[in-house]
BADO-208376 format. One line per field, with one value per atom (N, C-alpha, C): residue in one letter; x, y, z; atom name; residue number from 1. Coordinates in steps of 0.05 Angstrom, whole numbers, always signed. Layout:
rest <- a, ...
xx <- X, ...
yy <- Y, ...
zz <- Z, ...
atom <- CA, ...
nr <- NUM, ...
END
This chain:
rest <- m, m, m, k, k, k, h, h, h, m, m, m, l, l, l, a, a, a, i, i, i, p, p, p, l, l, l, i, i, i, c, c, c, l, l, l, g, g, g, l, l, l, l, l, l, t, t, t, f, f, f, a, a, a, a, a, a, s, s, s, a, a, a, r, r, r, a, a, a, a, a, a, d, d, d, c, c, c, y, y, y, a, a, a, d, d, d, y, y, y, k, k, k, a, a, a, k, k, k, q, q, q, n, n, n, n, n, n, p, p, p, l, l, l, k, k, k, l, l, l, h, h, h, y, y, y, g, g, g, v, v, v, i, i, i, q, q, q, l, l, l, r, r, r, g, g, g, g, g, g, c, c, c, s, s, s, k, k, k, p, p, p, a, a, a, a, a, a, k, k, k, d, d, d, e, e, e, i, i, i, q, q, q, a, a, a, r, r, r, i, i, i, a, a, a, p, p, p, a, a, a, g, g, g, w, w, w, t, t, t, l, l, l, l, l, l, n, n, n, v, v, v, m, m, m, s, s, s, v, v, v, f, f, f, g, g, g, p, p, p, e, e, e, g, g, g, l, l, l, q, q, q, q, q, q, r, r, r, k, k, k, a, a, a, n, n, n, a, a, a, g, g, g, s, s, s, y, y, y, y, y, y, l, l, l, r, r, r, f, f, f
xx <- +1884, +1911, +1924, +1909, +1919, +1930, +1919, +1930, +1956, +1960, +1985, +2009, +2004, +2024, +2028, +2007, +2009, +2029, +2030, +2047, +2075, +2088, +2115, +2121, +2101, +2106, +2105, +2090, +2091, +2117, +2127, +2152, +2175, +2175, +2195, +2194, +2171, +2167, +2179, +2173, +2184, +2214, +2225, +2253, +2267, +2254, +2264, +2264, +2240, +2237, +2258, +2264, +2284, +2311, +2318, +2344, +2346, +2326, +2327, +2330, +2317, +2319, +2348, +2360, +2388, +2407, +2404, +2420, +2417, +2392, +2388, +2400, +2408, +2421, +2451, +2463, +2491, +2506, +2528, +2543, +2573, +2589, +2618, +2632, +2656, +2672, +2697, +2706, +2725, +2743, +2766, +2784, +2784, +2786, +2786, +2806, +2813, +2830, +2823, +2832, +2830, +2859, +2865, +2891, +2888, +2911, +2913, +2892, +2895, +2914, +2905, +2922, +2917, +2898, +2876, +2857, +2851, +2847, +2839, +2814, +2798, +2775, +2768, +2756, +2745, +2716, +2702, +2673, +2658, +2633, +2614, +2593, +2587, +2566, +2547, +2521, +2501, +2502, +2506, +2508, +2481, +2477, +2450, +2452, +2477, +2481, +2489, +2508, +2518, +2532, +2530, +2542, +2567, +2587, +2614, +2634, +2658, +2678, +2683, +2683, +2687, +2664, +2639, +2617, +2617, +2625, +2626, +2645, +2668, +2690, +2680, +2666, +2655, +2634, +2616, +2595, +2604, +2623, +2632, +2647, +2665, +2679, +2661, +2640, +2620, +2607, +2602, +2586, +2603, +2629, +2644, +2660, +2663, +2677, +2666, +2640, +2630, +2637, +2644, +2653, +2685, +2697, +2726, +2743, +2731, +2745, +2752, +2774, +2785, +2786, +2774, +2772, +2800, +2809, +2835, +2831, +2810, +2809, +2780, +2768, +2744, +2755, +2750, +2759, +2743, +2717, +2701, +2671, +2656, +2630, +2613, +2592, +2580, +2550, +2535, +2508, +2502, +2477, +2471, +2484, +2491, +2501, +2529, +2542, +2568, +2568, +2545, +2543, +2553, +2541, +2548, +2578, +2592, +2620, +2637, +2627, +2642, +2633, +2611, +2601, +2618, +2630, +2648, +2672, +2684, +2707, +2702, +2678, +2670, +2663, +2655, +2649, +2628, +2635, +2617, +2615, +2631, +2627, +2614, +2598, +2581, +2556, +2551, +2529, +2523, +2545, +2544, +2538, +2549, +2546, +2527
yy <- +3267, +3263, +3236, +3216, +3189, +3191, +3204, +3205, +3222, +3241, +3254, +3237, +3217, +3198, +3177, +3172, +3152, +3159, +3185, +3193, +3189, +3197, +3190, +3159, +3144, +3115, +3104, +3113, +3105, +3112, +3136, +3144, +3127, +3120, +3103, +3076, +3065, +3039, +3040, +3060, +3062, +3064, +3079, +3079, +3055, +3039, +3012, +2994, +2994, +2976, +2984, +3009, +3017, +3008, +3010, +3000, +2970, +2955, +2927, +2919, +2933, +2928, +2932, +2955, +2961, +2938, +2930, +2908, +2883, +2877, +2852, +2852, +2874, +2878, +2881, +2875, +2879, +2852, +2851, +2826, +2833, +2813, +2818, +2793, +2796, +2776, +2774, +2751, +2748, +2722, +2722, +2698, +2687, +2660, +2646, +2621, +2611, +2587, +2568, +2543, +2522, +2511, +2501, +2489, +2458, +2445, +2415, +2400, +2397, +2408, +2436, +2451, +2479, +2478, +2494, +2497, +2527, +2536, +2564, +2567, +2588, +2591, +2621, +2627, +2653, +2649, +2666, +2664, +2690, +2688, +2711, +2704, +2724, +2721, +2745, +2740, +2761, +2768, +2795, +2805, +2812, +2805, +2809, +2835, +2842, +2866, +2891, +2904, +2930, +2924, +2945, +2942, +2957, +2950, +2961, +2939, +2944, +2924, +2917, +2935, +2928, +2911, +2918, +2902, +2875, +2874, +2847, +2830, +2840, +2825, +2809, +2821, +2808, +2788, +2795, +2778, +2752, +2756, +2734, +2714, +2725, +2707, +2691, +2704, +2688, +2666, +2672, +2652, +2629, +2634, +2613, +2597, +2607, +2594, +2566, +2562, +2537, +2515, +2524, +2504, +2500, +2512, +2510, +2528, +2550, +2569, +2594, +2606, +2631, +2652, +2675, +2695, +2708, +2710, +2725, +2753, +2758, +2784, +2789, +2812, +2820, +2835, +2826, +2838, +2865, +2862, +2886, +2881, +2903, +2901, +2914, +2901, +2911, +2904, +2914, +2908, +2885, +2880, +2858, +2860, +2883, +2886, +2873, +2866, +2854, +2824, +2811, +2782, +2766, +2771, +2754, +2752, +2775, +2774, +2759, +2752, +2739, +2709, +2701, +2675, +2652, +2653, +2633, +2629, +2651, +2649, +2638, +2643, +2634, +2603, +2594, +2565, +2555, +2535, +2525, +2543, +2564, +2582, +2607, +2606, +2629, +2627, +2646, +2648, +2623, +2609, +2584, +2591, +2610, +2615, +2638
zz <- +3200, +3214, +3205, +3202, +3194, +3166, +3148, +3122, +3119, +3139, +3139, +3147, +3161, +3170, +3147, +3132, +3111, +3090, +3081, +3059, +3066, +3089, +3095, +3095, +3106, +3105, +3078, +3060, +3032, +3019, +3024, +3013, +3024, +3050, +3060, +3048, +3044, +3030, +3003, +2987, +2961, +2961, +2979, +2980, +2987, +3006, +3013, +2990, +2975, +2952, +2931, +2925, +2906, +2914, +2939, +2949, +2945, +2950, +2947, +2917, +2899, +2872, +2862, +2871, +2864, +2873, +2898, +2909, +2894, +2884, +2869, +2842, +2832, +2807, +2809, +2831, +2836, +2836, +2823, +2821, +2825, +2831, +2834, +2820, +2811, +2803, +2820, +2826, +2847, +2842, +2857, +2855, +2883, +2885, +2910, +2907, +2931, +2931, +2953, +2949, +2969, +2972, +2996, +3000, +3002, +2998, +3002, +2988, +2962, +2944, +2936, +2926, +2919, +2895, +2896, +2875, +2875, +2850, +2847, +2830, +2834, +2818, +2815, +2792, +2786, +2786, +2801, +2800, +2798, +2794, +2792, +2811, +2828, +2849, +2849, +2854, +2858, +2888, +2892, +2918, +2929, +2955, +2968, +2986, +2993, +3011, +2994, +3004, +2992, +2964, +2949, +2922, +2920, +2935, +2935, +2939, +2932, +2936, +2965, +2985, +3012, +3022, +3014, +3022, +3009, +2984, +2968, +2982, +2991, +3003, +3026, +3045, +3068, +3061, +3044, +3036, +3021, +3002, +2987, +3005, +3021, +3041, +3058, +3067, +3084, +3068, +3044, +3028, +3016, +3010, +3000, +3020, +3045, +3067, +3073, +3076, +3083, +3064, +3039, +3019, +3019, +3038, +3040, +3024, +3013, +2996, +3012, +3005, +3017, +2994, +3000, +2980, +2978, +2952, +2947, +2939, +2922, +2912, +2900, +2905, +2889, +2866, +2843, +2819, +2812, +2812, +2806, +2815, +2818, +2823, +2800, +2791, +2766, +2767, +2747, +2742, +2724, +2718, +2700, +2673, +2663, +2636, +2634, +2656, +2656, +2658, +2661, +2667, +2643, +2618, +2595, +2589, +2592, +2585, +2606, +2628, +2648, +2652, +2638, +2641, +2634, +2612, +2603, +2619, +2628, +2645, +2673, +2684, +2710, +2709, +2687, +2686, +2705, +2722, +2741, +2766, +2767, +2789, +2783, +2760, +2751, +2769, +2786, +2803, +2820, +2827, +2842, +2871, +2883, +2912, +2917
atom <- N, CA, C, N, CA, C, N, CA, C, N, CA, C, N, CA, C, N, CA, C, N, CA, C, N, CA, C, N, CA, C, N, CA, C, N, CA, C, N, CA, C, N, CA, C, N, CA, C, N, CA, C, N, CA, C, N, CA, C, N, CA, C, N, CA, C, N, CA, C, N, CA, C, N, CA, C, N, CA, C, N, CA, C, N, CA, C, N, CA, C, N, CA, C, N, CA, C, N, CA, C, N, CA, C, N, CA, C, N, CA, C, N, CA, C, N, CA, C, N, CA, C, N, CA, C, N, CA, C, N, CA, C, N, CA, C, N, CA, C, N, CA, C, N, CA, C, N, CA, C, N, CA, C, N, CA, C, N, CA, C, N, CA, C, N, CA, C, N, CA, C, N, CA, C, N, CA, C, N, CA, C, N, CA, C, N, CA, C, N, CA, C, N, CA, C, N, CA, C, N, CA, C, N, CA, C, N, CA, C, N, CA, C, N, CA, C, N, CA, C, N, CA, C, N, CA, C, N, CA, C, N, CA, C, N, CA, C, N, CA, C, N, CA, C, N, CA, C, N, CA, C, N, CA, C, N, CA, C, N, CA, C, N, CA, C, N, CA, C, N, CA, C, N, CA, C, N, CA, C, N, CA, C, N, CA, C, N, CA, C, N, CA, C, N, CA, C, N, CA, C, N, CA, C, N, CA, C, N, CA, C, N, CA, C, N, CA, C, N, CA, C, N, CA, C, N, CA, C, N, CA, C, N, CA, C, N, CA, C
nr <- 1, 1, 1, 2, 2, 2, 3, 3, 3, 4, 4, 4, 5, 5, 5, 6, 6, 6, 7, 7, 7, 8, 8, 8, 9, 9, 9, 10, 10, 10, 11, 11, 11, 12, 12, 12, 13, 13, 13, 14, 14, 14, 15, 15, 15, 16, 16, 16, 17, 17, 17, 18, 18, 18, 19, 19, 19, 20, 20, 20, 21, 21, 21, 22, 22, 22, 23, 23, 23, 24, 24, 24, 25, 25, 25, 26, 26, 26, 27, 27, 27, 28, 28, 28, 29, 29, 29, 30, 30, 30, 31, 31, 31, 32, 32, 32, 33, 33, 33, 34, 34, 34, 35, 35, 35, 36, 36, 36, 37, 37, 37, 38, 38, 38, 39, 39, 39, 40, 40, 40, 41, 41, 41, 42, 42, 42, 43, 43, 43, 44, 44, 44, 45, 45, 45, 46, 46, 46, 47, 47, 47, 48, 48, 48, 49, 49, 49, 50, 50, 50, 51, 51, 51, 52, 52, 52, 53, 53, 53, 54, 54, 54, 55, 55, 55, 56, 56, 56, 57, 57, 57, 58, 58, 58, 59, 59, 59, 60, 60, 60, 61, 61, 61, 62, 62, 62, 63, 63, 63, 64, 64, 64, 65, 65, 65, 66, 66, 66, 67, 67, 67, 68, 68, 68, 69, 69, 69, 70, 70, 70, 71, 71, 71, 72, 72, 72, 73, 73, 73, 74, 74, 74, 75, 75, 75, 76, 76, 76, 77, 77, 77, 78, 78, 78, 79, 79, 79, 80, 80, 80, 81, 81, 81, 82, 82, 82, 83, 83, 83, 84, 84, 84, 85, 85, 85, 86, 86, 86, 87, 87, 87, 88, 88, 88, 89, 89, 89, 90, 90, 90, 91, 91, 91, 92, 92, 92, 93, 93, 93, 94, 94, 94, 95, 95, 95, 96, 96, 96, 97, 97, 97
END
């Protein structure tokens, strides 16, 4: 009887692990601003939550706000294959937050 319960628990654990691995490989590029004086930046961030533009919007705003930044736009959501092509443009805001 105990081993009958173990199989669904193992399956649940594997699904949770797979979802975590997918989220770890999710990135977004975005534009943000600061006022007084006006500053703009383009950045790349690794997402910890959902891998969609709506989820990225909330997560990015929460992570950059303590530094005084306001999110303007989430440009795209992508996997690790898109990191290198964005690195130079993001400069010091490449995986900063």
